LUMRO-40260 format. One record per residue (C-alpha): residue number from 1; residue in one letter; x, y, z. Coordinates in pm, 1 decimal. Layout:
 num residu        X        Y        Z
 NUM      a        X        Y        Z
...
This chain:
 num residu        X        Y        Z
   1      x    981.6   -265.2  -2029.7
   2      x    690.3   -288.5  -2286.8
   3      x    460.8    -41.0  -2351.6
   4      x    160.0   -109.2  -2140.7
   5      x    398.0   -145.8  -1828.7
   6      x    559.5    187.7  -1928.8
   7      x    222.2    350.5  -1960.4
   8      x    108.1    211.6  -1585.7
   9      x    441.3    340.3  -1447.0
  10      x    367.3    647.0  -1538.0
  11      x    -17.8    717.6  -1462.9
  12      x    152.3    557.2  -1131.1
  13      x    435.2    782.3  -1107.0
  14      x    174.1   1096.6  -1161.0
  15      x    -80.0    957.0   -950.9
  16      x    186.8    952.6   -647.4
  17      x    243.8   1308.2   -697.8
  18      x   -117.3   1379.4   -642.8
  19      x   -178.3   1156.8   -352.9
  20      x    171.0   1232.5   -184.8
  21      x     51.8   1603.1   -163.5
  22      x   -249.5   1545.9    114.1
  23      x   -124.3   1162.0    220.5
  24      x     58.2   1274.9    487.3
  25      x   -129.9   1548.1    610.8
  26      x   -415.3   1373.7    622.1
  27      x   -460.7   1290.7   1016.6
  28      x   -359.9   1667.5   1066.1
  29      x   -616.4   1797.0    854.3
  30      x   -843.0   1566.1   1018.5
  31      x   -723.7   1756.4   1363.2
  32      x   -784.2   2089.8   1211.2
  33      x  -1137.8   1952.5   1133.0
  34      x  -1197.3   1888.0   1519.1
  35      x  -1080.4   1541.1   1535.3
  36      x   -900.9   1411.4   1839.1
  37      x   -699.5   1156.5   1834.0
  38      x   -924.2    854.1   1927.9
  39      x  -1141.7   1016.1   1672.2
  40      x   -883.5   1026.2   1389.1
  41      x   -801.3    683.6   1451.3
  42      x  -1161.9    534.0   1448.7
  43      x  -1193.8    783.6   1118.5
  44      x   -898.9    623.8    967.8
  45      x   -988.7    283.1   1053.3
  46      x  -1403.8    307.9    878.2
  47      x  -1159.5    443.8    576.9
  48      x   -982.5    110.4    628.7
  49      x  -1300.6   -118.3    612.5
  50      x  -1407.8     71.4    345.0
  51      x  -1062.6    -23.8    135.6
  52      x  -1107.8   -360.0    233.6
  53      x  -1411.4   -496.7    148.5
  54      x  -1389.2   -393.9   -239.3
  55      x  -1081.5   -625.0   -327.9
  56      x  -1203.7   -973.1   -354.3
  57      x  -1531.7   -869.9   -565.0
  58      x  -1257.2   -654.4   -770.8
  59      x  -1066.9   -939.4   -792.2
  60      x  -1302.4  -1169.6   -897.2
  61      x  -1449.8   -923.8  -1171.1
  62      x  -1114.6   -874.6  -1305.7
  63      x  -1056.7  -1279.8  -1377.8
  64      x  -1396.7  -1258.7  -1540.9
  65      x  -1450.2   -887.7  -1703.1
  66      x  -1118.5   -771.9  -1747.0
  67      x   -840.8   -556.9  -1555.9
  68      x   -845.9   -239.1  -1769.3
  69      x  -1217.1   -148.5  -1716.0
  70      x  -1154.0   -205.2  -1365.4
  71      x   -800.9     34.7  -1345.0
  72      x  -1033.1    283.0  -1529.2
  73      x  -1344.4    281.7  -1337.4
  74      x  -1073.8    340.5   -995.8
  75      x   -873.0    624.9  -1145.9
  76      x  -1218.8    794.8  -1258.7
  77      x  -1350.2    732.2   -887.1
  78      x  -1014.4    875.4   -700.5
  79      x  -1105.5   1203.1   -914.9
  80      x  -1433.7   1238.5   -788.9
  81      x  -1351.5   1164.8   -402.0
  82      x  -1058.4   1418.0   -416.6
  83      x  -1301.2   1692.8   -557.6
  84      x  -1492.8   1615.2   -233.0
  85      x  -1211.0   1599.2    -16.0
  86      x  -1167.3   1956.9   -148.9
  87      x  -1448.2   2066.9   -170.0
  88      x  -1553.3   1944.6    202.0
  89      x  -1596.9   2222.1    466.0
  90      x  -1649.4   2020.3    740.1
  91      x  -1536.6   1695.5    920.3
  92      x  -1867.6   1489.4    820.9
  93      x  -1817.2   1552.2    444.6
  94      x  -1460.5   1532.1    420.8
  95      x  -1445.2   1151.7    607.9
  96      x  -1722.9   1112.3    299.7
  97      x  -1493.0   1175.8     97.3
  98      x  -1201.8    995.5    262.2
  99      x  -1444.4    706.6    266.9
 100      x  -1520.4    662.2   -113.7
 101      x  -1112.2    755.6   -158.6
 102      x  -1052.5    424.9     32.7
 103      x  -1265.4    242.0   -156.6
 104      x  -1081.8    292.0   -506.9
 105      x   -844.6     44.2   -337.0
 106      x  -1012.6   -175.2   -519.4
 107      x   -759.0   -106.8   -806.5
 108      x   -500.9   -322.3   -607.4
 109      x   -565.8   -671.3   -715.4
 110      x   -677.7   -542.2  -1084.4
 111      x   -358.5   -320.3  -1115.3
 112      x   -117.0   -600.3   -975.6
 113      x   -248.1   -886.1  -1193.8
 114      x   -226.6   -638.5  -1506.8
 115      x    118.8   -542.5  -1410.7
 116      x    229.0   -976.1  -1353.0
 117      x     51.4  -1019.3  -1740.8
 118      x    229.4   -728.3  -1871.6
 119      x    550.6   -784.8  -1703.0
 120      x    719.3   -911.1  -2009.7
 121      x   1063.3  -1053.5  -1917.3
 122      x   1064.9   -925.8  -1585.7
 123      x    995.1  -1158.9  -1236.5
 124      x    726.6  -1077.1  -1100.8
 125      x    847.5   -942.4   -815.3
 126      x   1063.0   -719.1  -1016.8
 127      x    765.7   -594.0  -1216.5
 128      x    562.1   -518.8   -882.6
 129      x    841.6   -340.9   -681.7
 130      x    944.5   -152.9  -1031.0
 131      x    594.7      8.9  -1068.7
 132      x    585.4     88.7   -711.3
 133      x    903.2    270.3   -722.2
 134      x    756.1    444.6   -999.9
 135      x    469.6    547.5   -800.5
 136      x    707.9    645.5   -517.6
 137      x    938.4    859.1   -763.5
 138      x    607.7   1082.7   -796.6
 139      x    534.8   1049.0   -432.3
 140      x    858.4   1190.9   -313.1
 141      x    797.8   1552.3   -462.8
 142      x    437.0   1527.8   -356.4
 143      x    463.9   1597.0     63.9
 144      x    703.3   1864.1    -82.9
 145      x    408.5   2054.4   -279.1
 146      x    209.9   1981.9    -57.7
 147      x    381.8   2134.5    270.6
 148      x    444.9   2419.2     99.7
 149      x     54.9   2460.7    -30.2
 150      x    -40.1   2400.0    318.8
 151      x    197.2   2607.3    467.5
 152      x    132.1   2878.5    275.8
 153      x   -254.7   2861.1    154.3
 154      x   -394.4   2572.9    419.4
 155      x   -418.4   2238.8    366.0
 156      x   -752.6   2234.5    205.0
 157      x   -605.8   2394.4   -102.8
 158      x   -349.1   2049.5   -137.8
 159      x   -708.6   1830.4   -245.5
 160      x   -712.5   2069.2   -560.8
 161      x   -409.9   2000.0   -623.8
 162      x   -408.8   1667.4   -615.5
 163      x   -721.7   1644.1   -819.2
 164      x   -545.7   1823.5  -1153.3
 165      x   -284.6   1604.8  -1096.7
 166      x   -515.6   1274.4  -1085.9
 167      x   -682.5   1407.1  -1438.5
 168      x   -354.2   1386.9  -1591.0
 169      x   -288.8   1012.7  -1439.9
 170      x   -629.8    873.2  -1553.5
 171      x   -554.3   1061.7  -1914.6
 172      x   -267.3    832.7  -1952.9
 173      x   -447.1    563.9  -1783.8
 174      x   -705.3    532.6  -2070.7
 175      x   -431.0    450.3  -2310.6
 176      x   -330.0    101.7  -2173.6
 177      x   -457.4   -183.7  -2409.5
 178      x   -734.2   -468.3  -2255.8
 179      x   -544.6   -760.8  -2156.8
 180      x   -659.9  -1111.5  -2265.8
 181      x   -926.5  -1320.5  -2009.5
 182      x   -722.5  -1609.3  -1897.9
 183      x   -882.4  -1944.8  -1832.3
 184      x   -813.0  -2313.9  -1727.9
 185      x   -837.9  -2677.6  -1857.3
 186      x  -1140.2  -2811.5  -1759.9
 187      x  -1063.5  -3136.6  -1724.6
 188      x   -768.0  -3009.7  -1499.7
 189      x   -951.3  -2778.8  -1301.1
 190      x   -757.7  -2531.2  -1025.2
 191      x   -753.3  -2588.6   -663.9
 192      x   -994.1  -2421.1   -496.4
 193      x   -825.5  -2109.3   -286.6
 194      x  -1011.2  -2214.2      3.0
 195      x   -870.6  -2573.3    -36.4
 196      x   -530.9  -2396.5    -66.8
 197      x   -370.6  -2491.3    239.9
 198      x      5.2  -2291.0     95.1
 199      x   -215.0  -1997.7     53.7
 200      x   -440.9  -1966.9    327.0
 201      x   -103.5  -2078.1    566.1
 202      x     76.3  -1775.8    378.4
 203      x   -225.4  -1520.8    408.8
 204      x   -195.3  -1542.4    827.6
 205      x    186.6  -1471.1    778.2
 206      x     78.0  -1181.7    584.5
 207      x   -176.3  -1052.4    829.8
 208      x     35.6  -1066.5   1091.7
 209      x    335.4   -894.5    930.1
 210      x    121.1   -616.3    803.7
 211      x    -37.8   -524.4   1109.8
 212      x    255.5   -535.8   1325.4
 213      x    454.0   -280.7   1040.0
 214      x    131.1    -71.5    984.3
 215      x     41.1     -9.8   1346.4
 216      x    290.6    296.5   1419.6
 217      x    234.8    457.9   1139.0
 218      x   -128.0    585.9   1148.0
 219      x    -61.4    881.7   1437.7
 220      x    311.5    961.9   1364.3
 221      x    271.0   1306.6   1179.2
 222      x     74.7   1374.7   1481.8
 223      x    311.5   1250.8   1696.9
 224      x    585.0   1431.7   1515.4
 225      x    388.2   1789.6   1539.1
 226      x    244.1   1786.9   1876.6
 227      x    540.3   1572.9   2061.6
 228      x    883.7   1657.8   1854.8
 229      x    762.8   2000.7   1754.6
 230      x    778.3   1928.1   1359.9
 231      x    639.2   2216.8   1119.5
 232      x    415.2   2140.4    816.2
 233      x    657.4   2230.6    598.0
 234      x    912.3   1970.2    791.0
 235      x    665.1   1709.0    802.0
 236      x    606.6   1755.6    424.9
 237      x    992.0   1729.4    370.2
 238      x    985.8   1394.5    564.3
 239      x    751.9   1287.1    392.9
 240      x    901.3   1358.7     30.0
 241      x   1211.8   1144.3    192.2
 242      x    960.7    897.7    290.7
 243      x    886.5    845.8    -38.3
 244      x   1240.3    874.5   -179.7
 245      x   1301.0    579.1     52.3
 246      x   1016.3    397.1   -122.7
 247      x   1174.7    401.7   -439.2
 248      x   1523.9    308.9   -313.1
 249      x   1437.1     39.8   -129.1
 250      x   1143.8    -81.7   -387.4
 251      x   1465.7    -71.4   -625.7
 252      x   1725.6   -252.3   -403.0
 253      x   1459.4   -533.2   -254.8
 254      x   1276.4   -609.7   -558.5
 255      x   1632.9   -773.5   -685.2
 256      x   1658.9   -996.4   -432.0
 257      x   1459.7  -1316.2   -377.3
 258      x   1103.2  -1224.4   -279.9
 259      x   1070.6  -1380.2     71.5
 260      x   1451.4  -1237.9    178.6
 261      x   1301.0   -950.6     43.4
 262      x    965.4   -964.3    222.9
 263      x   1209.2  -1000.6    585.8
 264      x   1399.2   -698.9    507.2
 265      x   1123.5   -496.1    447.2
 266      x    989.3   -572.6    809.1
 267      x   1317.5   -519.0    954.5
 268      x   1336.5   -179.1    791.9
 269      x   1023.5    -88.5    962.6
 270      x   1134.0   -261.1   1262.1
 271      x   1453.1     48.7   1243.3
 272      x   1183.5    306.0   1164.0
 273      x   1031.1    282.6   1483.7
 274      x   1333.4    295.0   1653.2
 275      x   1450.6    656.3   1510.7
 276      x   1084.7    762.8   1554.2
 277      x   1071.5    659.4   1908.1
 278      x   1467.2    758.3   1992.2
 279      x   1554.5   1020.4   1754.6
 280      x   1625.6   1358.2   1871.5
 281      x   1555.4   1580.8   1606.5
 282      x   1446.3   1617.2   1239.4
 283      x   1745.6   1414.7   1077.2
 284      x   1652.3   1090.6   1280.9
 285      x   1298.8   1130.6   1205.0
 286      x   1390.7   1153.0    819.7
 287      x   1583.3    820.5    851.0
 288      x   1312.9    658.1   1009.8
 289      x   1067.3    767.2    750.5
 290      x   1317.3    676.8    453.6
 291      x   1339.1    301.7    623.8
 292      x    936.1    264.3    636.5
 293      x    982.8    219.0    256.3
 294      x   1004.2   -123.1    366.2
 295      x    636.8   -153.2    427.8
 296      x    570.4    -92.7     83.3
 297      x    814.3   -338.3    -42.3
 298      x    712.2   -626.6    180.0
 299      x    332.6   -559.8     39.5
 300      x    404.9   -583.7   -286.1
 301      x    621.8   -902.8   -217.6
 302      x    351.6  -1039.4    -77.4
 303      x    199.2   -987.3   -360.0
 304      x    488.9  -1163.0   -551.8
 305      x    477.2  -1459.1   -361.1
 306      x    105.2  -1527.4   -389.3
 307      x    199.5  -1529.8   -756.9
 308      x    348.1  -1882.1   -706.5
 309      x     76.3  -2029.3   -483.0
 310      x   -190.2  -2010.3   -721.0
 311      x   -322.1  -2096.5  -1085.0
 312      x   -294.5  -1771.7  -1312.0
 313      x   -708.6  -1849.0  -1394.3
 314      x   -772.5  -1744.0  -1027.5
 315      x   -456.2  -1490.5  -1026.4
 316      x   -727.7  -1168.3   -988.6
 317      x   -963.9  -1311.7   -740.8
 318      x   -642.1  -1456.6   -513.6
 319      x   -495.2  -1104.5   -556.6
 320      x   -824.7   -981.7   -393.4
 321      x   -815.8  -1167.6   -100.7
 322      x   -439.9  -1138.9    -54.3
 323      x   -524.1   -727.7    -70.4
 324      x   -844.2   -799.6    175.9
 325      x   -622.9   -969.7    445.3
 326      x   -334.6   -699.4    396.9
 327      x   -614.5   -418.8    433.6
 328      x   -768.8   -553.8    744.5
 329      x   -481.4   -419.7    991.9
 330      x   -595.7    -77.6    811.6
 331      x   -935.0   -111.1   1028.1
 332      x   -739.9   -242.4   1333.8
 333      x   -442.8   -102.5   1347.6
 334      x   -546.3    297.0   1371.9
 335      x   -793.1    280.5   1649.7
 336      x   -604.0     46.8   1850.9
 337      x   -269.0    331.4   1764.3
 338      x   -524.7    627.6   1869.5
 339      x   -593.1    466.5   2198.4
 340      x   -230.2    428.5   2282.6
 341      x   -170.0    766.3   2146.5
 342      x   -396.6    900.2   2428.6
 343      x   -274.1    735.8   2693.6
 344      x    119.1    772.1   2646.0
 345      x    207.9    923.1   2283.3
 346      x    529.3    753.4   2249.3
 347      x    421.6    411.6   2356.5
 348      x    343.2    282.9   2045.0
 349      x    728.6    238.3   1880.6
 350      x    845.7     20.6   2190.9
 351      x    539.6   -215.2   2109.0
 352      x    543.1   -186.0   1736.9
 353      x    917.4   -280.8   1757.8
 354      x    882.2   -563.8   1937.0
 355      x    545.7   -717.0   1791.4
 356      x    759.9   -643.7   1426.6
 357      x   1061.6   -856.6   1556.7
 358      x    817.8  -1129.6   1635.5
 359      x    670.7  -1119.3   1244.4
 360      x   1018.0  -1146.3   1115.0
 361      x   1068.2  -1441.0   1329.0
 362      x    683.5  -1622.6   1207.6
 363      x    785.5  -1475.3    840.1
 364      x   1143.6  -1624.1    814.3
 365      x   1031.7  -1975.9    931.9
 366      x    670.3  -1985.4    758.0
 367      x    696.5  -1840.5    449.8
 368      x    722.7  -1958.1    171.2
 369      x   1084.1  -2054.7    -18.4
 370      x    964.9  -2190.1   -331.6
 371      x    702.8  -2093.0   -579.9
 372      x    444.4  -2300.6   -755.2
 373      x     97.1  -2330.9   -762.0
 374      x   -101.0  -2652.4   -584.2
 375      x   -316.6  -2885.2   -825.4
 376      x   -204.7  -2727.7  -1126.1
 377      x     82.4  -2732.7  -1369.0
 378      x    388.7  -2498.5  -1325.7
 379      x    340.4  -2171.8  -1438.7
 380      x    584.3  -1961.3  -1591.6
 381      x    951.2  -1981.2  -1408.2
 382      x    839.2  -2052.0  -1053.3
 383      x   1043.1  -2403.4   -971.0
 384      x    842.6  -2548.5   -687.5
 385      x    555.6  -2528.1   -376.6
 386      x    519.3  -2487.7    -39.5
 387      x    587.1  -2339.3    296.6
 388      x    831.9  -2382.1    472.4
 389      x    843.2  -2643.9    712.1
């Protein structure tokens, strides 16, 4: 692992600690501030809009201005928005901070581009899942600390803790090196993304799988607390186990072929829905959250598969479009989950299980089997193009 990849990993590890401290408690804190389940779903949907709109511009700018400036800007914006959430004494102010925090998701495409370029001897899939595992290693301790702080001092103080940790993470990030911009042969320009049928076809698959695997997640903390009687501290412990699952499943599935790991990640989330739905105690819910790590694995391996379908000079833009498509479920799923929860809190889990099974079948049939960018020379070690079938 080269020094830049190590620094990025360490910065993500610390950020995971800070974000993990409040992530699982956000729906509960919204409830404490006066939001009902439908409002929580709507608020999370609005936050999803903020998260979605920034990916494509950020990817475009990463290809033209460089990746490091965007990474540092996102880290600094994260500090500001987390500070606003920490200082908020009312629901509108907190939601403003939450929306601003979600805008920092624009960092994903420059970050993935940076990791891809800094991968050294690793495959793209392994580099992405390894750095994701480092983030989630930090996120293992985050929910435990968040549960302790929230249980003893109130959920608001979790955000104060996170701001301090984010400052440390940002300090590490500023030491990474800038990367040169990638170009292309003017005589042989890469195929326009909108004309790249393999890439566009895979985006449809990515949307379906991400929506299916995200749908059961937004209100599960509320379900566990309100319907299953799980305490704040126990939810923190479950969240930590979930983050540990992210680490383990990233390391295991990241060693597989990207397509196979993508399918395995979805299957793990399907099992999550069953354990939350039919589980009868803390042990089963913890296993469910451990398996929820398959969601992040699948997201990372979507990106790994995209890299073989586009030219290197389009990498930031392609990753930005991919993240936009993958983030759309964060807009659509929470309001739908909120409406279902309001009618029958447990119904979301069997519905999601069936949807995920359909998504696995679609992904198995149509996800890329071999990877080479269309209309450009072979890039690095990707052998061949195409969606199956």
